[in-house]
C-alpha positions as CSV (number, residue, x, y, z in Angstrom):
1,X,75.3,148.6,107.4
2,X,76.9,145.8,109.2
3,X,80.5,145.2,108.5
4,X,81.7,141.6,108.7
5,X,85.3,140.6,108.7
6,X,84.4,137.0,107.7
7,X,83.4,136.0,104.3
8,X,80.0,134.3,103.9
9,X,81.7,130.9,103.4
10,X,83.3,131.1,106.8
11,X,80.0,131.9,108.5
12,X,78.3,128.9,107.0
13,X,81.1,126.6,108.2
14,X,80.8,127.9,111.8
15,X,77.1,127.4,111.8
16,X,77.3,123.8,110.5
17,X,79.5,122.4,113.4
18,X,77.4,120.6,116.0
19,X,77.3,122.0,119.5
20,X,79.8,120.3,121.9
21,X,79.1,120.9,125.6
22,X,82.1,121.5,127.9
23,X,83.2,118.4,129.8
24,X,81.6,118.0,133.2
25,X,83.6,119.4,136.1
26,X,82.6,116.5,138.4
27,X,82.7,112.7,138.3
28,X,79.2,111.5,137.8
29,X,80.0,108.1,139.3
30,X,81.3,109.7,142.5
31,X,78.3,112.0,142.6
32,X,75.9,109.1,142.3
33,X,77.7,107.3,145.2
34,X,77.5,110.5,147.3
35,X,73.8,110.9,146.6
36,X,73.3,107.2,147.4
37,X,75.0,107.6,150.7
38,X,72.9,110.6,151.6
39,X,69.7,108.6,150.9
40,X,70.9,105.5,152.8
41,X,72.8,107.0,155.8
42,X,71.4,110.5,155.9
43,X,74.8,112.0,155.3
44,X,77.3,111.8,152.5
45,X,79.8,110.0,154.7
46,X,78.9,106.3,155.3
47,X,79.5,105.1,158.9
48,X,82.8,103.5,159.5
49,X,82.5,99.8,160.2
50,X,84.6,98.2,162.9
51,X,87.4,96.1,161.6
52,X,86.6,92.4,161.7
53,X,88.5,90.6,164.3
54,X,90.1,87.5,162.9
55,X,89.1,84.3,164.5
56,X,91.8,82.8,166.7
57,X,93.6,80.1,164.9
58,X,92.6,76.6,166.0
59,X,95.3,74.8,167.8
60,X,96.8,72.0,165.7
61,X,95.0,68.7,166.4
62,X,96.8,66.2,168.5
63,X,98.1,63.3,166.5
64,X,97.0,60.9,169.2
65,X,93.4,62.2,168.9
66,X,93.6,62.0,165.1
67,X,94.7,58.3,165.3
68,X,91.8,57.6,167.7
69,X,89.4,59.1,165.2
70,X,90.9,57.1,162.3
71,X,90.6,53.8,164.3
72,X,87.0,54.6,165.1
73,X,86.3,55.3,161.4
74,X,87.9,52.0,160.4
75,X,85.8,50.1,163.0
76,X,82.6,51.9,161.8
77,X,83.5,51.0,158.2
78,X,84.0,47.3,159.1
79,X,80.7,47.2,161.0
80,X,78.9,48.7,157.9
81,X,80.6,46.1,155.7
82,X,79.4,43.3,158.1
83,X,75.8,44.6,157.8
84,X,76.2,44.4,154.0
85,X,77.8,41.0,154.1
86,X,81.1,42.3,152.7
87,X,83.2,42.3,155.8
88,X,85.4,39.3,154.9
89,X,86.7,41.1,151.8
90,X,87.9,44.1,153.9
91,X,88.6,42.6,157.4
92,X,92.3,41.8,156.9
93,X,93.1,45.2,155.4
94,X,91.2,47.2,158.0
95,X,92.5,45.2,161.0
96,X,96.1,45.7,159.6
97,X,95.5,49.5,159.4
98,X,94.1,49.5,162.9
99,X,97.1,47.6,164.3
100,X,99.5,50.0,162.6
101,X,97.6,52.9,164.2
102,X,97.8,51.3,167.6
103,X,101.6,50.9,167.2
104,X,101.9,54.6,166.4
105,X,99.8,55.5,169.4
106,X,102.1,53.4,171.6
107,X,105.1,55.3,170.3
108,X,103.5,58.6,171.0
109,X,102.4,57.4,174.5
110,X,106.0,56.3,175.3
111,X,107.4,59.7,174.2
112,X,104.8,61.5,176.4
113,X,105.6,59.3,179.4
114,X,109.3,60.0,179.0
115,X,108.6,63.7,178.8
116,X,106.5,63.7,181.9
117,X,109.1,61.7,183.9
118,X,111.8,64.2,182.9
119,X,109.6,67.1,184.0
120,X,108.9,65.4,187.3
121,X,112.6,64.8,187.9
122,X,113.5,68.5,187.1
123,X,111.1,69.8,189.7
């Protein structure tokens, strides 16, 4: 005869618990990435990409050149308004802005000329 140390009630309780598998010993997400790399690159290590070289910073735009572009934009706007028959409504304002820009350009030009003269004298 079979001798059991457990009562029949304890055996029934052990049999009714659902099976719980042991937790996996590997990270399935990492394993998927590794297998993906093997399929894509032929190895589990993806090739190292060269570091992107940052683009050299653009030199700051010269204020004199900016002013020239602004004046040209104002003249183009005024020409467009003349084609549309609306130039008189904007002419005074645009011409005032242009004259202010020209004055600013003259100041910049004077400063540059003075710098050049100083450099010539120091040589």
